[in-house]
N, C-alpha and C positions, 0 to 999 in steps of 0.2 A: 500561388507563387510562393517561391525560396526565399528563406532568408538567406542574410551573408552569414556567410560561416566563418571564422578567423581563428577561434581559438576552440581548441577541446571541449571545454566548456559550452560551446554554441551548439555543436553538435550532439550533446549529450538527451537535450530534448527532444531532440528529431527525432532521434532512435531510440526513445522510446515509446514514443506515439504509432513508429514501425513494430517494435516487436508486442506492444499491444492490440493493434490492428491484425501483424500478419503470424504473431507465436515468433518461437526460436527459430522453428525448421523453415517457415513460408514466406522469414526475412530474408530473402536472396540478395545477394552483393549487390544486381542489378538495380532490384527494387530498391534499397539501399541508398547505391550511388544516384537514383534517378530523384527519390523525395527529398535528399538531403542539399540537391545539388553540387556533389562533391566527387572527384572522380576516386577512382581505385588508389592511384599513389596517395592523394589527402587525405583517406581512411588510413590507409597503410600507415602513414606518417603518424595521426593520431592514437591508430589500434594498433600497432605491429603485429599484433596478436590475433587481429584479424576478427571475426564475427564475434567469436566467447571474450575477446578483452569488451568490445561492444559493451554486448550485454551485463558483464561482469561490472562497468561501468556506470550501466543504467539504473540497475541493482542496488549500488553504492549509493546513487546518488537517492531514489526510493528511499532506503533505508534511513540516509542524513535526515532527507524532510522529516520522516518519520520520527525520527531523534525527536529531533528540534521540538518538533510542534506538537508530536502526539504523546510519547513514550516520559521526555523530560517532566513537560508538566505535570503528568501524571504519576509520574515517581517524588515530583517535591513534595508533596504533602501539606503546603500551607492552609487550603482548602478544597478539600479534594469535590466536592460539588462542582466550586470553580474549572476545575480543570478537566473532570467529568464534562460539563458543558461544552468548553474548550475542543474538547477531543472528537464531542459528536457534531461542532461547528467546523473544525478541522477537517473531517472527514468527509462530510456532506463537500466541500471546497472542495478540496484534491481529487474527489470524484466526479465534479461536476457535479450534483445534484444529482448521482446514479447516471449520469452520459457517459462515464468512461469508465471502463473494465480496468480491474486492475491486476498489473503488469505480473506482480508476483503470484497473485491468483493462477493467471493465465500460465506463467512456468512450473505452476506445483501439480497442475492435472495433467498434462503428458511426459514424452518422456525428458524432455529438457530438466524435469525434478531431478534427476539425477545427476545432470551437469553441474546445479548449483542447490546443490543440496542444503549445504551447511548456510548459503543468504536467504534459501528460503525458510530454512529453520527459523535461524536466528529474527528473523521479520514478526513471522509470527510468535515467537515463544518472546519475543518480546513486548511486544505487545500484549499480550494479557498479560506478564509480568506484571508489567508495568499498573495496567489495568488493576492488577489482585491488589498490586501497593495501596492504589488510592481508593480502593473495596475497603479492608485494612484500617483504614485512618477514619474512613465513615463508618465504622465500629464492627464491620462483619467479621464473622468468623473465618480462617485461614480456606476450611473447606469451600464454604459458602461462597467466599470472595473467588473463590477457581472457579465451582462453577457455574458461577454469574460471570465471570470475565471470556471464557471457555467461550456459552453462552454468546454472550455480548461481539466478540471478533467469530462468529461460526455465522451471527445469524447479519451483520455486515456484510461480508463474503458473500452471504446465500444470497441476499436483498437485488446484489448486486447481479449477480449470475439472473436471479428472477426479470430483475428487471428490464434486464439486456435481452432476455428471452421472448417477453411479452414486448419487448418494445416503448415500454413506457415507463422511465425515470422516477415517476412519480413515486410508483411500487419502493424504490428506496430510500427516498426522502420520508415517506410513510411508517416507513419500518424502522427506520432510525428516530424520529419520534416516538415510539412505542416502545422499543429499548432503553430509548435515553428516563422515559416516564417511567417502566420496569426496576431500570435499577437506580433510581436515585429515589422511587420509594419504599426502595429496601432498608430493612437498617437491621441493625443486631447489634448484640451486646459486647462483640470482642471475643477473646476463644482466653 
């Protein structure tokens, strides 16, 4: 059943799922019109620059969600353990406990990467940097915080791929729990 689309913001989540499932190159205009229920003229009304503008809007939407729900709380530093716990819960929820693939990851793995390199880099860099801040507030040195943050972000992304390849979302959930345990079990004396 196609949802009623009356504003640009209504179509962005639909486009996100299409790009997740088909990739950028595989998301043809005919597939987009079929799945959104919008004609080409309506799509071009919302996105005059075409499919690339659609993908940019979706990536911006993902970035905004992660900024509000993950990155900003990690950087706040009031209670890093609570912020880290929230990060894992939000990530689990966002990726439907491993049933939803990472759109930014999909775009990062094919030729689309070059087209959206700035946005892709910003997403992963922002996540890593925000987590580094929280880990430094826990007492880890800059080096240890960076290495741990990179391991966690890479672990989350890898768990999404593995869960999808095995058609077993529990792999993602188990990996999140292990990553969180390891992260919150580590502490340092600072730098």
